C-alpha positions in Angstrom: 112.6 60.2 72.3 111.9 56.6 73.2 114.1 55.4 76.0 117.5 53.9 75.3 119.3 51.1 77.0 122.9 51.3 78.2 123.8 47.6 77.7 127.2 47.8 79.4 128.2 50.1 82.2 130.2 49.8 85.5 128.0 51.5 88.1 130.2 50.3 91.0 132.5 53.3 90.2 129.6 55.8 90.9 128.5 53.8 93.9 131.9 54.0 95.5 132.1 57.7 94.8 128.7 58.2 96.5 127.1 59.7 93.4 125.0 56.8 92.1 121.7 58.4 92.7 122.7 61.6 90.8 124.2 59.5 88.0 121.1 57.5 87.5 118.9 60.7 87.7 121.1 62.3 85.0 120.8 59.1 82.9 117.0 59.1 83.2 116.9 62.8 82.2 119.0 62.0 79.1 116.5 59.2 78.1 118.4 56.2 79.4 115.6 54.0 80.6 117.5 50.8 81.5 121.1 50.0 82.4 123.0 46.7 82.5 125.8 47.0 85.0 128.5 44.5 84.3 130.4 42.3 86.8 134.1 42.0 86.5 135.2 40.3 89.8 133.8 38.9 93.0 134.1 42.4 94.7 131.3 43.9 92.6 128.8 41.0 92.2 127.0 41.4 95.5 127.0 45.2 95.1 125.3 44.8 91.7 122.8 42.3 92.9 121.7 44.7 95.7 121.7 47.6 93.3 119.4 45.7 90.9 117.1 45.0 93.8 117.0 48.7 94.8 116.7 50.4 91.3 114.1 48.9 88.9 116.0 50.3 85.9 119.2 48.5 86.7 120.0 44.9 85.7 123.2 43.1 86.4 125.7 40.5 85.2 128.4 38.4 87.0 131.7 37.3 85.5 135.4 37.5 85.8 137.0 40.0 83.5 140.2 38.7 81.9 142.3 41.4 83.7 140.8 40.1 87.0 141.9 36.5 86.5 144.4 35.9 89.3 145.9 32.7 90.8 143.0 31.0 92.5 140.5 32.2 90.0 138.8 28.8 90.1 137.4 29.5 93.5 135.8 32.7 92.3 134.5 30.9 89.2 132.9 28.3 91.5 130.6 31.1 92.9 129.1 32.3 89.6 126.4 29.7 89.3 125.0 30.5 92.7 123.7 33.8 91.4 121.3 32.1 89.1 119.7 30.4 92.2 118.8 33.8 93.5 115.3 35.3 93.1 116.8 38.3 91.2 119.0 36.6 88.7 121.8 38.2 86.5 120.7 38.9 82.9 124.0 37.5 81.5 127.3 36.0 82.4 130.2 38.4 81.9 132.2 40.2 81.1 134.6 37.4 80.3 137.2 37.0 77.5 140.8 37.7 76.6 142.9 40.8 76.8 146.4 41.1 75.3 146.6 44.9 75.8 147.3 44.7 79.5 149.7 41.7 79.5 153.0 42.0 81.3 156.0 43.2 79.2 158.0 40.1 80.0 157.2 37.5 77.3 157.3 34.4 79.5 155.2 36.1 82.1 152.7 37.3 79.5 152.4 33.7 78.2 151.5 32.4 81.7 148.9 35.2 82.2 147.3 34.8 78.8 147.0 31.0 79.3 145.3 31.7 82.6 142.9 34.0 80.9 142.1 31.3 78.3 141.4 28.7 81.0 139.2 31.1 83.0 137.3 32.2 79.9 136.7 28.6 78.8 135.5 27.6 82.3 133.0 30.4 82.3 131.8 29.6 78.8 131.1 26.1 80.1 129.0 27.6 82.9 127.1 29.8 80.4 126.4 26.8 78.2 125.1 24.8 81.2 122.9 27.7 82.3 121.9 28.6 78.7 122.3 32.3 79.4 123.6 35.3 77.4 127.4 35.9 77.5 129.2 39.3 77.4 132.6 39.0 75.8 135.6 41.3 76.4 138.0 41.0 73.5 141.1 43.2 73.3 143.8 42.2 70.9 142.5 38.7 70.9 139.5 38.5 68.6 140.5 35.3 66.8 141.2 33.4 70.1 137.9 34.6 71.6 136.0 33.3 68.6 137.8 30.0 68.7 137.1 29.6 72.4 133.4 30.2 71.9 133.3 27.9 68.9 135.0 25.1 71.0 132.6 25.7 73.9 129.4 24.9 72.0 127.8 28.0 73.5 124.8 29.2 71.4 126.2 32.1 69.4 122.9 33.9 69.4 123.5 34.5 73.1 126.9 36.1 72.6 127.7 39.8 72.4 131.2 41.2 71.9 130.9 44.4 73.9 132.8 47.6 73.0 133.1 46.2 69.4 136.2 48.1 68.0 137.1 45.8 65.1 136.2 46.2 61.5 133.7 44.7 59.0 135.8 41.5 58.5 135.5 40.6 62.2 131.8 41.6 62.3 131.1 39.2 59.4 132.6 36.4 61.5 130.2 37.2 64.3 127.2 37.5 61.9 128.0 34.3 60.2 127.8 32.6 63.6 124.7 34.5 64.8 126.6 36.6 67.4 126.3 40.3 68.2 128.5 43.4 68.5 127.7 46.2 70.9 129.1 49.7 70.3 130.5 52.3 72.7 131.4 56.0 72.2 134.3 54.8 70.1 131.9 54.8 67.1 131.8 58.6 67.3 135.6 59.0 67.1 136.9 60.6 63.9 139.4 57.8 63.3 136.8 55.0 63.8 135.6 54.6 60.2 136.1 50.8 60.3 134.0 50.6 63.5 131.2 52.5 61.8 131.4 50.2 58.7 131.1 47.2 61.1 128.0 48.7 62.7 126.4 49.3 59.4 127.2 45.7 58.3 125.6 44.4 61.4 122.6 46.6 60.7 120.1 48.4 62.9 118.0 45.2 63.5 120.9 43.8 65.6 122.6 46.9 67.0 123.1 47.6 70.7 124.8 50.6 72.2 126.6 51.0 75.5 128.8 53.5 77.4 131.3 51.2 79.2 131.3 54.0 81.7 133.5 55.4 83.2 135.6 54.6 80.1 135.4 55.7 76.4 133.2 58.9 76.6 131.8 59.7 73.2 132.3 62.9 71.3 131.8 65.7 72.3 132.8 64.4 75.8 135.9 62.5 74.7 138.7 62.6 77.2 136.4 63.1 80.2 135.2 60.3 82.6 132.2 58.7 80.9 128.8 58.3 82.5 125.5 56.6 81.4 123.8 59.9 80.5 126.4 60.4 77.7 124.8 57.4 75.8 122.4 60.1 74.4 125.4 61.5 72.4 126.2 58.1 70.9 122.6 57.4 70.1 122.2 60.8 68.3 125.4 60.2 66.3 124.4 56.7 65.3 121.0 57.8 64.2 122.7 60.0 61.7 125.0 57.2 60.6 122.0 55.0 60.0 120.0 57.8 58.4 117.0 57.3 60.7 115.2 59.5 63.3 116.5 59.4 66.9 113.1 58.1 67.8 113.4 55.1 65.5 117.0 54.4 66.4 116.1 54.4 70.1 113.1 52.1 69.6 115.1 49.6 67.5 118.2 49.4 69.7 116.1 49.2 72.8 114.0 46.3 71.4 117.3 44.6 70.4 118.8 45.0 73.9 115.6 43.8 75.7 115.4 40.7 73.4 119.1 39.8 73.9 119.1 40.2 77.7 115.6 39.0 78.2 114.6 42.3 79.9 110.9 42.7 80.8 
């Protein structure tokens, strides 16, 4: 099989457990030739920059995840652009976006937190537009608001990917109409995810990217276990059947898409 690309993973988890080398070796053994490890807050950005310098198969992003947006987020946001002045630059800004799922139960408190998420998302979109770089969007329970924020920002939609796309074909059509992308996790292998599979088919193999979002969302037959980059092979094999192509062709097409989107060598 041609190599596959894990377009969204969180390698800091494996680094902190002291198992990064074994994790990357298992990924390579499974055919994962490239990994994009995605920043969520200031405490992982430098770790990832160093990791990308050490491991040629690893690329990194920086961004503030909506669930990491705290009071004083502006100071963290002010450091993002510095990473593009480095010799080894991030391949995208993200993950950024909006998340209703983890909001506080108290309605008034939830409103304050969500408004803070919106402000941080819009500030980071402004940076992405200025730098003209790809953007990784986290959208959970807030698809319409994310789309509206990106529309308002003037960011080039062809540089936008909604990671862990878990919506249906209607939402995918909104992305396609604008020129954006969806990337798919192991969720696409779940029995109850027919609408997600329909969305992937609507997007088509020429625009498809796959990811683990490890350590979350392990695909079948590993569902319920901590996810890892090597498990991307299960998602790839499943998707090849969904699209009715050989695993070789599926790998070649999705890898070309990932490399084009992120500007990977």
